[in-house]
BALOBA-1460 file (C-alpha; in Angstrom, 3 decimals):
// residues 399
<rec num="1" residu="x" x="5.071" y="15.221" z="21.858"/>
<rec num="2" residu="x" x="6.921" y="13.186" z="24.512"/>
<rec num="3" residu="x" x="8.431" y="10.511" z="22.261"/>
<rec num="4" residu="x" x="11.079" y="11.192" z="19.644"/>
<rec num="5" residu="x" x="9.496" y="9.638" z="16.563"/>
<rec num="6" residu="x" x="10.919" y="8.675" z="13.196"/>
<rec num="7" residu="x" x="8.224" y="9.553" z="10.634"/>
<rec num="8" residu="x" x="8.086" y="9.040" z="6.859"/>
<rec num="9" residu="x" x="5.400" y="10.946" z="4.930"/>
<rec num="10" residu="x" x="4.386" y="10.335" z="1.297"/>
<rec num="11" residu="x" x="2.323" y="13.244" z="-0.050"/>
<rec num="12" residu="x" x="0.302" y="13.005" z="-3.248"/>
<rec num="13" residu="x" x="-0.911" y="16.637" z="-3.522"/>
<rec num="14" residu="x" x="0.871" y="19.997" z="-3.179"/>
<rec num="15" residu="x" x="-1.504" y="21.192" z="-0.427"/>
<rec num="16" residu="x" x="-0.810" y="18.198" z="1.804"/>
<rec num="17" residu="x" x="2.927" y="18.471" z="1.136"/>
<rec num="18" residu="x" x="2.779" y="22.125" z="2.260"/>
<rec num="19" residu="x" x="1.053" y="21.138" z="5.525"/>
<rec num="20" residu="x" x="3.623" y="18.422" z="6.209"/>
<rec num="21" residu="x" x="6.485" y="20.853" z="5.558"/>
<rec num="22" residu="x" x="4.857" y="23.213" z="8.028"/>
<rec num="23" residu="x" x="4.711" y="20.664" z="10.848"/>
<rec num="24" residu="x" x="8.338" y="19.680" z="10.178"/>
<rec num="25" residu="x" x="9.235" y="23.023" z="11.775"/>
<rec num="26" residu="x" x="6.741" y="22.795" z="14.635"/>
<rec num="27" residu="x" x="8.207" y="22.749" z="18.153"/>
<rec num="28" residu="x" x="6.066" y="19.743" z="19.077"/>
<rec num="29" residu="x" x="8.141" y="17.691" z="16.651"/>
<rec num="30" residu="x" x="11.411" y="19.129" z="17.945"/>
<rec num="31" residu="x" x="12.626" y="15.713" z="19.153"/>
<rec num="32" residu="x" x="11.193" y="13.859" z="16.163"/>
<rec num="33" residu="x" x="12.317" y="13.533" z="12.578"/>
<rec num="34" residu="x" x="9.854" y="13.739" z="9.669"/>
<rec num="35" residu="x" x="11.053" y="12.880" z="6.161"/>
<rec num="36" residu="x" x="8.773" y="14.106" z="3.378"/>
<rec num="37" residu="x" x="8.558" y="12.283" z="0.032"/>
<rec num="38" residu="x" x="6.225" y="12.432" z="-2.965"/>
<rec num="39" residu="x" x="4.110" y="9.797" z="-4.680"/>
<rec num="40" residu="x" x="1.484" y="8.763" z="-2.117"/>
<rec num="41" residu="x" x="0.708" y="5.135" z="-1.277"/>
<rec num="42" residu="x" x="2.316" y="3.689" z="-4.414"/>
<rec num="43" residu="x" x="5.624" y="5.403" z="-3.648"/>
<rec num="44" residu="x" x="5.528" y="4.093" z="-0.078"/>
<rec num="45" residu="x" x="5.016" y="0.514" z="-1.277"/>
<rec num="46" residu="x" x="7.970" y="0.796" z="-3.666"/>
<rec num="47" residu="x" x="10.155" y="2.452" z="-1.031"/>
<rec num="48" residu="x" x="9.606" y="-0.113" z="1.731"/>
<rec num="49" residu="x" x="10.080" y="-3.054" z="-0.596"/>
<rec num="50" residu="x" x="13.816" y="-2.430" z="-0.126"/>
<rec num="51" residu="x" x="14.105" y="-0.867" z="3.337"/>
<rec num="52" residu="x" x="12.612" y="-1.114" z="6.813"/>
<rec num="53" residu="x" x="9.719" y="1.001" z="8.018"/>
<rec num="54" residu="x" x="10.003" y="3.664" z="10.753"/>
<rec num="55" residu="x" x="7.687" y="4.034" z="13.735"/>
<rec num="56" residu="x" x="5.121" y="6.103" z="11.809"/>
<rec num="57" residu="x" x="4.217" y="6.174" z="8.096"/>
<rec num="58" residu="x" x="1.901" y="8.856" z="6.662"/>
<rec num="59" residu="x" x="0.502" y="8.180" z="3.178"/>
<rec num="60" residu="x" x="-1.846" y="10.238" z="1.020"/>
<rec num="61" residu="x" x="-4.165" y="8.791" z="-1.630"/>
<rec num="62" residu="x" x="-5.691" y="10.867" z="-4.430"/>
<rec num="63" residu="x" x="-8.205" y="8.325" z="-5.689"/>
<rec num="64" residu="x" x="-11.975" y="8.253" z="-5.198"/>
<rec num="65" residu="x" x="-12.358" y="4.481" z="-5.501"/>
<rec num="66" residu="x" x="-12.518" y="2.775" z="-2.096"/>
<rec num="67" residu="x" x="-11.659" y="-0.670" z="-3.415"/>
<rec num="68" residu="x" x="-8.525" y="0.592" z="-5.179"/>
<rec num="69" residu="x" x="-7.419" y="2.366" z="-2.017"/>
<rec num="70" residu="x" x="-7.878" y="-0.784" z="0.060"/>
<rec num="71" residu="x" x="-5.908" y="-2.815" z="-2.476"/>
<rec num="72" residu="x" x="-3.021" y="-0.352" z="-2.363"/>
<rec num="73" residu="x" x="-3.041" y="-0.363" z="1.437"/>
<rec num="74" residu="x" x="-3.002" y="-4.170" z="1.442"/>
<rec num="75" residu="x" x="0.163" y="-3.959" z="-0.672"/>
<rec num="76" residu="x" x="1.617" y="-1.491" z="1.831"/>
<rec num="77" residu="x" x="0.803" y="-3.851" z="4.703"/>
<rec num="78" residu="x" x="2.874" y="-6.572" z="3.024"/>
<rec num="79" residu="x" x="6.053" y="-4.454" z="3.234"/>
<rec num="80" residu="x" x="5.414" y="-2.770" z="6.610"/>
<rec num="81" residu="x" x="7.028" y="-4.180" z="9.726"/>
<rec num="82" residu="x" x="4.950" y="-5.211" z="12.704"/>
<rec num="83" residu="x" x="4.280" y="-2.298" z="15.069"/>
<rec num="84" residu="x" x="4.465" y="0.442" z="12.431"/>
<rec num="85" residu="x" x="1.665" y="2.996" z="12.809"/>
<rec num="86" residu="x" x="0.081" y="4.119" z="9.514"/>
<rec num="87" residu="x" x="-1.905" y="7.344" z="9.007"/>
<rec num="88" residu="x" x="-3.879" y="7.614" z="5.739"/>
<rec num="89" residu="x" x="-4.939" y="10.924" z="4.179"/>
<rec num="90" residu="x" x="-7.765" y="10.793" z="1.635"/>
<rec num="91" residu="x" x="-10.858" y="12.539" z="0.308"/>
<rec num="92" residu="x" x="-13.552" y="9.820" z="0.614"/>
<rec num="93" residu="x" x="-15.849" y="10.622" z="3.550"/>
<rec num="94" residu="x" x="-17.505" y="7.275" z="4.232"/>
<rec num="95" residu="x" x="-17.986" y="5.445" z="7.530"/>
<rec num="96" residu="x" x="-17.747" y="2.085" z="5.782"/>
<rec num="97" residu="x" x="-14.305" y="2.980" z="4.446"/>
<rec num="98" residu="x" x="-13.204" y="4.123" z="7.892"/>
<rec num="99" residu="x" x="-14.252" y="0.790" z="9.410"/>
<rec num="100" residu="x" x="-12.455" y="-1.112" z="6.665"/>
<rec num="101" residu="x" x="-9.289" y="0.872" z="7.299"/>
<rec num="102" residu="x" x="-9.316" y="0.393" z="11.077"/>
<rec num="103" residu="x" x="-10.051" y="-3.294" z="10.529"/>
<rec num="104" residu="x" x="-6.841" y="-3.489" z="8.499"/>
<rec num="105" residu="x" x="-4.846" y="-1.933" z="11.339"/>
<rec num="106" residu="x" x="-4.675" y="1.641" z="10.013"/>
<rec num="107" residu="x" x="-4.120" y="3.940" z="12.988"/>
<rec num="108" residu="x" x="-5.896" y="7.043" z="11.639"/>
<rec num="109" residu="x" x="-7.774" y="8.267" z="8.562"/>
<rec num="110" residu="x" x="-7.722" y="12.025" z="7.895"/>
<rec num="111" residu="x" x="-9.783" y="13.874" z="5.293"/>
<rec num="112" residu="x" x="-8.493" y="16.492" z="2.891"/>
<rec num="113" residu="x" x="-8.098" y="19.445" z="3.084"/>
<rec num="114" residu="x" x="-5.773" y="18.840" z="6.004"/>
<rec num="115" residu="x" x="-4.578" y="21.336" z="8.623"/>
<rec num="116" residu="x" x="-1.344" y="21.208" z="10.566"/>
<rec num="117" residu="x" x="-3.286" y="21.078" z="13.853"/>
<rec num="118" residu="x" x="-5.170" y="17.952" z="12.704"/>
<rec num="119" residu="x" x="-1.905" y="16.279" z="11.755"/>
<rec num="120" residu="x" x="-0.180" y="17.133" z="15.041"/>
<rec num="121" residu="x" x="-3.182" y="16.006" z="17.092"/>
<rec num="122" residu="x" x="-3.223" y="12.732" z="15.197"/>
<rec num="123" residu="x" x="0.484" y="12.121" z="15.846"/>
<rec num="124" residu="x" x="0.067" y="12.968" z="19.524"/>
<rec num="125" residu="x" x="-2.890" y="10.606" z="19.787"/>
<rec num="126" residu="x" x="-1.008" y="7.630" z="18.357"/>
<rec num="127" residu="x" x="0.892" y="7.043" z="21.572"/>
<rec num="128" residu="x" x="-1.325" y="8.753" z="24.132"/>
<rec num="129" residu="x" x="-1.524" y="5.459" z="26.015"/>
<rec num="130" residu="x" x="1.756" y="5.162" z="27.950"/>
<rec num="131" residu="x" x="1.687" y="1.389" z="27.397"/>
<rec num="132" residu="x" x="1.801" y="2.023" z="23.632"/>
<rec num="133" residu="x" x="5.031" y="4.016" z="23.773"/>
<rec num="134" residu="x" x="7.080" y="2.905" z="20.771"/>
<rec num="135" residu="x" x="10.532" y="3.259" z="22.213"/>
<rec num="136" residu="x" x="12.562" y="2.898" z="25.338"/>
<rec num="137" residu="x" x="14.187" y="5.726" z="27.254"/>
<rec num="138" residu="x" x="17.338" y="6.984" z="25.500"/>
<rec num="139" residu="x" x="20.266" y="8.070" z="27.707"/>
<rec num="140" residu="x" x="23.240" y="9.624" z="25.904"/>
<rec num="141" residu="x" x="26.658" y="9.849" z="27.613"/>
<rec num="142" residu="x" x="29.218" y="12.279" z="26.194"/>
<rec num="143" residu="x" x="32.639" y="13.393" z="27.362"/>
<rec num="144" residu="x" x="33.442" y="17.094" z="27.278"/>
<rec num="145" residu="x" x="36.984" y="16.063" z="26.365"/>
<rec num="146" residu="x" x="38.531" y="12.814" z="25.208"/>
<rec num="147" residu="x" x="39.699" y="10.596" z="28.047"/>
<rec num="148" residu="x" x="37.533" y="12.085" z="30.810"/>
<rec num="149" residu="x" x="35.946" y="8.704" z="31.637"/>
<rec num="150" residu="x" x="32.615" y="9.023" z="29.791"/>
<rec num="151" residu="x" x="32.772" y="5.453" z="28.472"/>
<rec num="152" residu="x" x="33.489" y="4.029" z="31.925"/>
<rec num="153" residu="x" x="30.515" y="5.928" z="33.294"/>
<rec num="154" residu="x" x="28.248" y="4.851" z="30.418"/>
<rec num="155" residu="x" x="29.179" y="1.184" z="30.867"/>
<rec num="156" residu="x" x="28.644" y="1.195" z="34.629"/>
<rec num="157" residu="x" x="25.445" y="3.212" z="34.205"/>
<rec num="158" residu="x" x="24.012" y="0.709" z="31.703"/>
<rec num="159" residu="x" x="24.811" y="-2.189" z="34.017"/>
<rec num="160" residu="x" x="23.448" y="-0.299" z="37.027"/>
<rec num="161" residu="x" x="20.177" y="0.505" z="35.255"/>
<rec num="162" residu="x" x="19.604" y="-3.175" z="34.531"/>
<rec num="163" residu="x" x="20.309" y="-4.074" z="38.147"/>
<rec num="164" residu="x" x="18.140" y="-1.227" z="39.460"/>
<rec num="165" residu="x" x="15.060" y="-1.860" z="37.321"/>
<rec num="166" residu="x" x="15.631" y="-5.565" z="36.603"/>
<rec num="167" residu="x" x="14.603" y="-5.104" z="32.989"/>
<rec num="168" residu="x" x="16.223" y="-5.084" z="29.562"/>
<rec num="169" residu="x" x="18.914" y="-2.475" z="28.867"/>
<rec num="170" residu="x" x="20.873" y="-2.038" z="25.623"/>
<rec num="171" residu="x" x="24.318" y="-0.403" z="25.688"/>
<rec num="172" residu="x" x="25.623" y="0.882" z="22.325"/>
<rec num="173" residu="x" x="29.289" y="1.817" z="21.927"/>
<rec num="174" residu="x" x="29.442" y="4.314" z="19.040"/>
<rec num="175" residu="x" x="33.205" y="4.870" z="19.155"/>
<rec num="176" residu="x" x="34.040" y="2.680" z="16.167"/>
<rec num="177" residu="x" x="37.783" y="3.370" z="16.190"/>
<rec num="178" residu="x" x="38.673" y="3.370" z="19.879"/>
<rec num="179" residu="x" x="35.683" y="1.957" z="21.804"/>
<rec num="180" residu="x" x="36.493" y="-0.083" z="24.925"/>
<rec num="181" residu="x" x="33.293" y="-2.087" z="25.399"/>
<rec num="182" residu="x" x="34.801" y="-5.460" z="24.399"/>
<rec num="183" residu="x" x="37.548" y="-5.052" z="27.001"/>
<rec num="184" residu="x" x="35.393" y="-3.453" z="29.698"/>
<rec num="185" residu="x" x="32.744" y="-6.194" z="29.601"/>
<rec num="186" residu="x" x="35.224" y="-8.960" z="28.712"/>
<rec num="187" residu="x" x="33.025" y="-10.222" z="25.878"/>
<rec num="188" residu="x" x="33.609" y="-11.872" z="22.516"/>
<rec num="189" residu="x" x="31.701" y="-9.864" z="19.919"/>
<rec num="190" residu="x" x="31.521" y="-11.699" z="16.593"/>
<rec num="191" residu="x" x="29.700" y="-8.722" z="15.058"/>
<rec num="192" residu="x" x="29.809" y="-5.115" z="16.177"/>
<rec num="193" residu="x" x="28.081" y="-1.788" z="15.791"/>
<rec num="194" residu="x" x="30.132" y="-1.269" z="12.615"/>
<rec num="195" residu="x" x="28.526" y="-4.365" z="11.063"/>
<rec num="196" residu="x" x="25.063" y="-3.156" z="12.073"/>
<rec num="197" residu="x" x="25.648" y="0.269" z="10.507"/>
<rec num="198" residu="x" x="27.315" y="-1.055" z="7.344"/>
<rec num="199" residu="x" x="23.966" y="-1.539" z="5.580"/>
<rec num="200" residu="x" x="21.317" y="0.587" z="7.354"/>
<rec num="201" residu="x" x="18.670" y="-0.379" z="4.806"/>
<rec num="202" residu="x" x="18.935" y="-4.012" z="5.953"/>
<rec num="203" residu="x" x="18.987" y="-3.243" z="9.658"/>
<rec num="204" residu="x" x="16.187" y="-4.940" z="11.576"/>
<rec num="205" residu="x" x="15.639" y="-6.595" z="14.965"/>
<rec num="206" residu="x" x="17.064" y="-9.902" z="13.735"/>
<rec num="207" residu="x" x="20.363" y="-8.273" z="12.694"/>
<rec num="208" residu="x" x="20.460" y="-6.241" z="15.908"/>
<rec num="209" residu="x" x="20.071" y="-9.402" z="17.991"/>
<rec num="210" residu="x" x="22.808" y="-11.074" z="15.976"/>
<rec num="211" residu="x" x="25.223" y="-8.203" z="16.637"/>
<rec num="212" residu="x" x="24.501" y="-7.817" z="20.357"/>
<rec num="213" residu="x" x="26.104" y="-9.827" z="23.154"/>
<rec num="214" residu="x" x="24.344" y="-10.747" z="26.405"/>
<rec num="215" residu="x" x="26.395" y="-9.587" z="29.383"/>
<rec num="216" residu="x" x="23.936" y="-10.765" z="32.022"/>
<rec num="217" residu="x" x="20.197" y="-11.337" z="32.417"/>
<rec num="218" residu="x" x="19.416" y="-7.649" z="31.861"/>
<rec num="219" residu="x" x="22.179" y="-6.053" z="29.787"/>
<rec num="220" residu="x" x="22.866" y="-6.497" z="26.078"/>
<rec num="221" residu="x" x="25.964" y="-4.896" z="24.554"/>
<rec num="222" residu="x" x="26.323" y="-3.658" z="20.992"/>
<rec num="223" residu="x" x="30.089" y="-3.368" z="21.034"/>
<rec num="224" residu="x" x="32.532" y="-1.263" z="19.085"/>
<rec num="225" residu="x" x="35.155" y="-2.994" z="16.921"/>
<rec num="226" residu="x" x="37.776" y="-0.806" z="18.637"/>
<rec num="227" residu="x" x="39.776" y="-0.711" z="15.429"/>
<rec num="228" residu="x" x="41.244" y="2.558" z="14.142"/>
<rec num="229" residu="x" x="41.243" y="1.081" z="10.640"/>
<rec num="230" residu="x" x="37.431" y="1.308" z="10.645"/>
<rec num="231" residu="x" x="36.538" y="4.592" z="8.968"/>
<rec num="232" residu="x" x="33.129" y="6.244" z="8.596"/>
<rec num="233" residu="x" x="30.076" y="4.041" z="8.811"/>
<rec num="234" residu="x" x="28.050" y="6.385" z="11.003"/>
<rec num="235" residu="x" x="25.277" y="8.198" z="9.141"/>
<rec num="236" residu="x" x="22.285" y="10.066" z="10.477"/>
<rec num="237" residu="x" x="19.816" y="7.675" z="8.834"/>
<rec num="238" residu="x" x="21.689" y="4.626" z="10.075"/>
<rec num="239" residu="x" x="21.923" y="5.951" z="13.626"/>
<rec num="240" residu="x" x="18.221" y="6.851" z="13.723"/>
<rec num="241" residu="x" x="17.308" y="3.397" z="12.468"/>
<rec num="242" residu="x" x="19.541" y="1.681" z="15.035"/>
<rec num="243" residu="x" x="18.287" y="3.742" z="17.996"/>
<rec num="244" residu="x" x="14.683" y="3.198" z="16.907"/>
<rec num="245" residu="x" x="15.187" y="-0.583" z="16.846"/>
<rec num="246" residu="x" x="17.059" y="-0.622" z="20.158"/>
<rec num="247" residu="x" x="14.251" y="1.365" z="21.740"/>
<rec num="248" residu="x" x="11.717" y="-1.195" z="20.579"/>
<rec num="249" residu="x" x="13.808" y="-4.025" z="22.038"/>
<rec num="250" residu="x" x="14.537" y="-2.574" z="25.493"/>
<rec num="251" residu="x" x="13.036" y="-0.145" z="27.948"/>
<rec num="252" residu="x" x="16.368" y="1.667" z="28.353"/>
<rec num="253" residu="x" x="19.086" y="2.393" z="25.798"/>
<rec num="254" residu="x" x="22.451" y="3.848" z="26.867"/>
<rec num="255" residu="x" x="24.490" y="5.508" z="24.111"/>
<rec num="256" residu="x" x="28.249" y="5.896" z="24.538"/>
<rec num="257" residu="x" x="28.933" y="8.822" z="22.185"/>
<rec num="258" residu="x" x="32.611" y="9.467" z="21.405"/>
<rec num="259" residu="x" x="34.156" y="12.920" z="21.638"/>
<rec num="260" residu="x" x="33.487" y="13.847" z="18.016"/>
<rec num="261" residu="x" x="31.349" y="16.709" z="16.802"/>
<rec num="262" residu="x" x="29.372" y="15.632" z="13.753"/>
<rec num="263" residu="x" x="25.813" y="15.906" z="12.496"/>
<rec num="264" residu="x" x="24.873" y="12.525" z="13.972"/>
<rec num="265" residu="x" x="26.434" y="13.122" z="17.418"/>
<rec num="266" residu="x" x="24.813" y="16.552" z="17.764"/>
<rec num="267" residu="x" x="21.509" y="15.014" z="16.661"/>
<rec num="268" residu="x" x="21.687" y="12.281" z="19.317"/>
<rec num="269" residu="x" x="22.506" y="14.762" z="22.063"/>
<rec num="270" residu="x" x="19.502" y="16.789" z="20.958"/>
<rec num="271" residu="x" x="16.895" y="14.012" z="20.840"/>
<rec num="272" residu="x" x="17.950" y="11.798" z="23.787"/>
<rec num="273" residu="x" x="15.579" y="11.704" z="26.739"/>
<rec num="274" residu="x" x="18.531" y="12.247" z="29.082"/>
<rec num="275" residu="x" x="22.032" y="13.565" z="28.387"/>
<rec num="276" residu="x" x="24.949" y="12.973" z="30.762"/>
<rec num="277" residu="x" x="27.993" y="15.199" z="30.212"/>
<rec num="278" residu="x" x="31.219" y="13.981" z="31.829"/>
<rec num="279" residu="x" x="34.019" y="16.431" z="32.545"/>
<rec num="280" residu="x" x="37.227" y="16.584" z="34.542"/>
<rec num="281" residu="x" x="37.898" y="19.675" z="36.695"/>
<rec num="282" residu="x" x="40.016" y="21.640" z="34.213"/>
<rec num="283" residu="x" x="39.526" y="24.690" z="32.008"/>
<rec num="284" residu="x" x="39.481" y="22.827" z="28.680"/>
<rec num="285" residu="x" x="36.670" y="20.533" z="29.829"/>
<rec num="286" residu="x" x="34.735" y="23.495" z="31.210"/>
<rec num="287" residu="x" x="35.073" y="25.380" z="27.922"/>
<rec num="288" residu="x" x="33.972" y="22.443" z="25.766"/>
<rec num="289" residu="x" x="31.074" y="21.531" z="28.038"/>
<rec num="290" residu="x" x="29.816" y="25.104" z="27.921"/>
<rec num="291" residu="x" x="30.101" y="25.228" z="24.125"/>
<rec num="292" residu="x" x="28.220" y="21.943" z="23.665"/>
<rec num="293" residu="x" x="25.441" y="22.806" z="26.111"/>
<rec num="294" residu="x" x="24.820" y="26.129" z="24.407"/>
<rec num="295" residu="x" x="24.774" y="24.489" z="20.984"/>
<rec num="296" residu="x" x="22.190" y="21.816" z="21.809"/>
<rec num="297" residu="x" x="20.008" y="24.054" z="24.007"/>
<rec num="298" residu="x" x="17.679" y="24.871" z="21.101"/>
<rec num="299" residu="x" x="17.382" y="21.222" z="20.079"/>
<rec num="300" residu="x" x="16.502" y="20.221" z="23.652"/>
<rec num="301" residu="x" x="13.851" y="22.871" z="24.173"/>
<rec num="302" residu="x" x="11.331" y="21.457" z="26.645"/>
<rec num="303" residu="x" x="13.499" y="18.403" z="27.421"/>
<rec num="304" residu="x" x="15.265" y="17.806" z="30.746"/>
<rec num="305" residu="x" x="18.511" y="19.723" z="31.189"/>
<rec num="306" residu="x" x="21.676" y="17.645" z="30.735"/>
<rec num="307" residu="x" x="23.179" y="16.044" z="33.860"/>
<rec num="308" residu="x" x="26.740" y="17.002" z="34.678"/>
<rec num="309" residu="x" x="29.183" y="14.471" z="36.138"/>
<rec num="310" residu="x" x="32.599" y="15.636" z="37.359"/>
<rec num="311" residu="x" x="35.173" y="12.864" z="37.293"/>
<rec num="312" residu="x" x="38.584" y="12.476" z="38.991"/>
<rec num="313" residu="x" x="37.958" y="15.163" z="41.556"/>
<rec num="314" residu="x" x="41.020" y="15.786" z="43.727"/>
<rec num="315" residu="x" x="39.618" y="16.894" z="47.065"/>
<rec num="316" residu="x" x="42.949" y="18.316" z="48.288"/>
<rec num="317" residu="x" x="44.223" y="20.136" z="45.193"/>
<rec num="318" residu="x" x="41.332" y="20.785" z="42.763"/>
<rec num="319" residu="x" x="42.106" y="22.933" z="39.716"/>
<rec num="320" residu="x" x="38.409" y="23.808" z="39.507"/>
<rec num="321" residu="x" x="35.616" y="23.035" z="41.970"/>
<rec num="322" residu="x" x="32.064" y="21.802" z="41.457"/>
<rec num="323" residu="x" x="30.903" y="25.308" z="42.341"/>
<rec num="324" residu="x" x="33.028" y="26.755" z="39.511"/>
<rec num="325" residu="x" x="31.265" y="24.476" z="37.010"/>
<rec num="326" residu="x" x="27.847" y="25.256" z="38.460"/>
<rec num="327" residu="x" x="28.398" y="29.006" z="38.163"/>
<rec num="328" residu="x" x="29.745" y="28.794" z="34.600"/>
<rec num="329" residu="x" x="27.261" y="26.236" z="33.199"/>
<rec num="330" residu="x" x="24.216" y="27.046" z="35.367"/>
<rec num="331" residu="x" x="23.965" y="23.313" z="36.103"/>
<rec num="332" residu="x" x="24.570" y="21.733" z="39.471"/>
<rec num="333" residu="x" x="26.691" y="18.573" z="39.133"/>
<rec num="334" residu="x" x="24.548" y="15.466" z="39.561"/>
<rec num="335" residu="x" x="27.592" y="13.455" z="40.614"/>
<rec num="336" residu="x" x="31.209" y="14.096" z="41.583"/>
<rec num="337" residu="x" x="33.510" y="11.081" z="41.326"/>
<rec num="338" residu="x" x="36.737" y="11.158" z="43.354"/>
<rec num="339" residu="x" x="40.069" y="10.249" z="41.802"/>
<rec num="340" residu="x" x="40.529" y="6.582" z="42.759"/>
<rec num="341" residu="x" x="42.584" y="4.744" z="40.117"/>
<rec num="342" residu="x" x="42.930" y="1.606" z="42.238"/>
<rec num="343" residu="x" x="39.233" y="0.705" z="42.393"/>
<rec num="344" residu="x" x="38.615" y="1.520" z="38.722"/>
<rec num="345" residu="x" x="41.807" y="-0.280" z="37.707"/>
<rec num="346" residu="x" x="40.731" y="-3.474" z="39.460"/>
<rec num="347" residu="x" x="37.363" y="-3.500" z="37.681"/>
<rec num="348" residu="x" x="39.061" y="-2.870" z="34.326"/>
<rec num="349" residu="x" x="41.587" y="-5.657" z="34.921"/>
<rec num="350" residu="x" x="38.782" y="-8.102" z="35.758"/>
<rec num="351" residu="x" x="36.629" y="-7.082" z="32.792"/>
<rec num="352" residu="x" x="33.771" y="-6.307" z="35.186"/>
<rec num="353" residu="x" x="31.678" y="-3.396" z="36.306"/>
<rec num="354" residu="x" x="32.474" y="-1.492" z="39.469"/>
<rec num="355" residu="x" x="29.393" y="-2.841" z="41.235"/>
<rec num="356" residu="x" x="30.674" y="-6.376" z="40.695"/>
<rec num="357" residu="x" x="34.191" y="-5.839" z="42.061"/>
<rec num="358" residu="x" x="33.506" y="-3.177" z="44.714"/>
<rec num="359" residu="x" x="29.857" y="-3.532" z="45.644"/>
<rec num="360" residu="x" x="30.056" y="-1.497" z="48.856"/>
<rec num="361" residu="x" x="32.417" y="1.218" z="47.602"/>
<rec num="362" residu="x" x="31.163" y="4.805" z="47.807"/>
<rec num="363" residu="x" x="31.542" y="5.335" z="44.049"/>
<rec num="364" residu="x" x="29.393" y="2.252" z="43.357"/>
<rec num="365" residu="x" x="26.659" y="3.697" z="45.541"/>
<rec num="366" residu="x" x="26.946" y="7.013" z="43.671"/>
<rec num="367" residu="x" x="26.516" y="5.205" z="40.345"/>
<rec num="368" residu="x" x="23.413" y="3.503" z="41.724"/>
<rec num="369" residu="x" x="21.951" y="6.841" z="42.751"/>
<rec num="370" residu="x" x="22.593" y="8.310" z="39.290"/>
<rec num="371" residu="x" x="21.023" y="5.233" z="37.643"/>
<rec num="372" residu="x" x="17.909" y="5.650" z="39.790"/>
<rec num="373" residu="x" x="17.731" y="9.337" z="38.837"/>
<rec num="374" residu="x" x="18.020" y="8.674" z="35.100"/>
<rec num="375" residu="x" x="15.692" y="5.663" z="35.041"/>
<rec num="376" residu="x" x="12.658" y="7.886" z="35.409"/>
<rec num="377" residu="x" x="10.746" y="5.189" z="37.258"/>
<rec num="378" residu="x" x="11.016" y="2.958" z="40.291"/>
<rec num="379" residu="x" x="11.876" y="-0.755" z="40.151"/>
<rec num="380" residu="x" x="9.152" y="-3.372" z="40.687"/>
<rec num="381" residu="x" x="8.644" y="-4.308" z="44.322"/>
<rec num="382" residu="x" x="10.485" y="-7.388" z="45.438"/>
<rec num="383" residu="x" x="8.653" y="-10.021" z="47.429"/>
<rec num="384" residu="x" x="9.893" y="-10.220" z="51.003"/>
<rec num="385" residu="x" x="11.556" y="-13.385" z="52.239"/>
<rec num="386" residu="x" x="8.706" y="-13.945" z="54.680"/>
<rec num="387" residu="x" x="6.168" y="-13.822" z="51.835"/>
<rec num="388" residu="x" x="8.250" y="-16.156" z="49.706"/>
<rec num="389" residu="x" x="8.667" y="-18.551" z="52.606"/>
<rec num="390" residu="x" x="4.928" y="-18.542" z="53.310"/>
<rec num="391" residu="x" x="4.218" y="-19.350" z="49.652"/>
<rec num="392" residu="x" x="6.635" y="-22.268" z="49.670"/>
<rec num="393" residu="x" x="5.107" y="-23.640" z="52.885"/>
<rec num="394" residu="x" x="1.569" y="-23.449" z="51.464"/>
<rec num="395" residu="x" x="2.691" y="-25.228" z="48.289"/>
<rec num="396" residu="x" x="4.294" y="-27.975" z="50.375"/>
<rec num="397" residu="x" x="1.145" y="-28.420" z="52.524"/>
<rec num="398" residu="x" x="-1.054" y="-28.605" z="49.392"/>
<rec num="399" residu="x" x="1.106" y="-31.375" z="47.965"/>
């Protein structure tokens, strides 16, 4: 399964619950998260009356009455958000019921007894069409040590992706206590990521839009409060909900993950489509990068290997070389950034990205190359000036 899905399942019978527990452990759902609950359709209606729906909802119905089932599903539709895919499990084998369900927007109807293969095939089929993909590409940036420049890279990468693809990008600063996004982008954030995560059950696209700040035509920033008095606030459920919403709102989401090792940070590094690890050429960074990569290797089975970026490389007196990291981590560095405090200092002082203050600098070009690599697709073709000029001339002649 290519996408990392958030799935809620409401079983009504022990046999179906056993099948759903089985697929929770299946490798095809390694990047996804399935939460199993009891109570069938009625429990789902009660649950979503007070919280938002995930990308996929699976509900089981025990009844034999078609009309009662349709009534219960109509109640479920009233509390489901637009775009949620619903799979119904039942025991009534009737083509008329199937047509009624698809007419109501139900994605799939599966008959009991259910097998794990049927369930996995159904989940895979939901988003077989690439245009129906429910979420944008998630890129997680993490520093092997604190202060290695991971946030600076994440910020410039998010801006560079928007410029490269000319489409919507969301940057999320998850360092609640010491995040630098407000200063780096020189923005005024009335609400921050801490406000968005304060009540995960209320989090929706409207609240996300309210908390984000437009930096330019392509980049939206969900900033950190940057206040060490802000404690906690980051939970696995809240993070999953936020990333799910961001992925629906933009084709690319860049996560700036602070140097903390918690359940939620390990989870994000495991499920992201791309992981960028930033390290400086010293033994402590090498040790921590190696430890992290080994820890998340199982979670990222089948996913692209993390990209390694070496920052502040001193060409004349390196403590460790790129080759040292490659031999120890079995990963060739995707980018080596030279130590150049002047060019980075100027961008920081201006509250701008490197590509805005030093467009032709070598490091800017390296950032652009990394953005193109991580984007996973090419930008739309630009019209040439000659074509644009010809169009304007034809319009003028027609008038």
